[in-house]
C-alpha positions as CSV (number, residue, x, y, z in Angstrom):
1,M,-37.6,-105.3,-4.3
2,I,-38.6,-104.9,-8.0
3,E,-37.6,-101.8,-9.8
4,N,-38.3,-100.5,-13.3
5,Y,-35.4,-99.3,-15.5
6,L,-35.3,-97.7,-19.0
7,T,-32.5,-99.3,-21.1
8,F,-30.6,-97.7,-23.9
9,T,-27.5,-98.0,-25.7
10,I,-24.5,-95.9,-26.0
11,D,-21.3,-97.3,-28.1
12,D,-22.7,-100.9,-28.2
13,S,-23.1,-101.2,-24.3
14,V,-26.5,-101.1,-22.7
15,Y,-27.1,-98.7,-19.9
16,A,-30.1,-98.1,-17.6
17,I,-31.8,-95.5,-15.5
18,N,-34.6,-95.8,-13.0
19,V,-38.0,-94.9,-14.7
20,S,-39.1,-93.0,-11.8
21,S,-36.8,-90.1,-13.0
22,V,-38.0,-90.4,-16.7
23,L,-40.7,-88.2,-18.1
24,E,-40.6,-89.1,-21.8
25,V,-38.5,-90.1,-24.8
26,L,-38.3,-87.8,-27.7
27,N,-37.1,-88.2,-31.4
28,L,-33.8,-86.2,-31.7
29,T,-34.4,-82.5,-32.5
30,E,-31.8,-79.9,-33.0
31,P,-31.3,-77.9,-29.8
32,T,-30.9,-74.3,-29.6
33,A,-27.0,-73.5,-28.7
34,V,-26.1,-72.0,-25.4
35,P,-23.2,-69.8,-25.3
36,C,-20.4,-70.7,-23.0
37,A,-22.0,-74.0,-22.2
38,L,-19.9,-77.0,-21.3
39,P,-18.7,-79.1,-24.0
40,Y,-21.3,-81.9,-23.5
41,I,-24.2,-79.6,-23.5
42,E,-25.9,-79.5,-27.0
43,G,-28.2,-76.7,-26.1
44,L,-31.8,-76.2,-25.3
45,I,-35.2,-77.9,-26.4
46,Y,-38.6,-77.2,-25.4
47,S,-41.3,-79.8,-24.9
48,R,-44.6,-79.3,-23.1
49,G,-43.8,-75.7,-22.4
50,Q,-40.8,-76.5,-20.5
51,G,-36.9,-75.9,-21.4
52,I,-34.9,-78.9,-21.3
53,T,-31.0,-78.8,-21.3
54,V,-29.7,-81.4,-23.7
55,I,-26.6,-83.4,-22.7
56,N,-25.0,-85.4,-25.2
57,L,-23.8,-88.7,-23.4
58,R,-21.2,-89.5,-25.8
59,K,-19.4,-86.2,-25.3
60,R,-20.1,-86.4,-21.5
61,F,-18.4,-90.0,-21.3
62,A,-15.6,-88.8,-23.7
63,L,-16.5,-91.3,-26.5
64,P,-16.0,-90.6,-30.2
65,A,-18.7,-89.0,-32.0
66,H,-21.4,-91.0,-33.8
67,P,-23.7,-89.6,-36.3
68,A,-27.2,-89.3,-35.3
69,D,-29.8,-91.6,-37.1
70,K,-33.5,-92.5,-36.8
71,W,-32.8,-94.6,-33.6
72,T,-31.1,-91.7,-31.8
73,K,-33.4,-90.4,-29.0
74,I,-33.6,-87.8,-26.2
75,I,-34.4,-89.4,-22.9
76,V,-36.1,-86.6,-20.8
77,V,-35.3,-86.9,-17.0
78,E,-36.1,-84.9,-14.1
79,L,-33.6,-84.1,-11.2
80,N,-34.4,-82.7,-8.0
81,T,-32.0,-79.7,-7.7
82,P,-32.9,-78.1,-4.3
83,S,-31.7,-74.3,-3.7
84,T,-31.9,-72.1,-0.8
85,L,-34.9,-70.3,-2.6
86,D,-36.8,-73.4,-3.7
87,P,-36.0,-76.7,-1.9
88,T,-38.3,-78.5,-4.1
89,H,-36.8,-77.3,-7.5
90,I,-36.7,-79.9,-10.4
91,T,-34.6,-79.4,-13.4
92,L,-35.3,-81.2,-16.7
93,Y,-32.4,-82.9,-18.8
94,G,-32.5,-84.5,-22.0
95,L,-29.9,-87.3,-22.5
96,V,-28.9,-88.0,-26.1
97,A,-28.7,-91.8,-26.5
98,D,-27.9,-93.9,-29.5
99,S,-31.0,-95.9,-29.1
100,V,-33.7,-96.5,-26.5
101,Q,-34.4,-100.1,-25.8
102,D,-37.1,-101.2,-23.3
103,V,-38.5,-100.7,-19.7
104,I,-37.4,-103.8,-17.8
105,Q,-37.9,-104.9,-14.3
106,L,-35.1,-105.9,-12.2
107,S,-35.9,-107.8,-8.9
108,E,-32.7,-109.8,-7.9
109,E,-29.7,-107.9,-9.0
110,I,-26.8,-110.3,-9.8
111,E,-24.1,-107.7,-9.5
112,I,-21.0,-108.3,-11.9
113,K,-17.7,-107.0,-10.6
114,D,-15.4,-107.3,-13.7
115,A,-17.6,-106.0,-16.6
116,K,-15.9,-103.5,-18.8
117,S,-17.6,-100.4,-20.0
118,S,-16.4,-97.8,-22.5
119,I,-17.4,-95.0,-20.0
120,P,-15.5,-93.7,-16.9
121,K,-16.4,-96.1,-13.8
122,E,-17.4,-92.9,-11.7
123,F,-20.6,-92.7,-14.0
124,V,-21.7,-96.4,-13.3
125,S,-23.3,-97.1,-9.9
126,H,-23.2,-100.7,-10.4
127,V,-23.4,-103.4,-13.2
128,V,-25.8,-106.2,-13.2
129,Q,-26.5,-109.3,-15.3
130,Y,-29.5,-109.0,-17.4
131,N,-30.2,-111.6,-20.2
132,N,-26.6,-112.9,-19.8
133,L,-25.2,-109.5,-20.7
134,P,-23.8,-106.8,-18.6
135,L,-26.3,-103.9,-17.8
136,F,-24.5,-100.7,-16.5
137,I,-26.8,-98.8,-14.1
138,L,-25.8,-95.2,-14.2
139,N,-24.8,-93.1,-11.2
140,F,-27.7,-90.3,-11.8
141,N,-25.8,-87.9,-9.2
142,K,-22.4,-88.2,-11.1
143,L,-23.9,-87.8,-14.3
144,F,-25.0,-84.1,-13.7
145,E,-22.2,-83.1,-11.2
146,E,-20.4,-80.0,-12.6
147,S,-16.7,-80.1,-13.0
148,K,-15.1,-79.0,-9.8
149,T,-13.5,-75.5,-10.1
150,V,-10.7,-74.5,-7.8
151,N,-11.4,-71.6,-5.5
152,L,-8.6,-69.2,-5.6
153,E,-8.7,-68.2,-2.0
154,E,-8.7,-71.7,-0.8
155,A,-5.8,-72.7,-2.9
156,V,-3.6,-69.8,-1.5
157,E,-4.7,-70.6,1.9
158,S,-3.5,-74.2,1.5
159,L,0.0,-73.0,0.5
């Protein structure tokens, strides 16, 4: 089965996400800060009349900071975030990447078991060989998963 992926770089590694989730790629713009946001959330931008939460992938992956340049882009993706009020709710996120490469087609994925990435393994769903290099396919669900907080009542009950 042939699938299309958008490839981009972070910290000299190449990553990919399925293009079915990508809406557009924007030049980096300064987001509006959001008070009390998680450390990797840069803030909000607006595109086509919609608010987009901007996530700095370097911060999300606990990588060292890198100054933005003309290659730094925001990849706007949509994530189905159903709720009890709206089971079809879509949330828009902007992912800050060092650079955006190409849209590629992967037909036969040759999985690599021992490839090393500079990001935590839980963010990678699998690694494939593309042009004789490792290509890290991101685990889209883990990328947006919030940090788990401990429920005080559950913690007391477990004692």
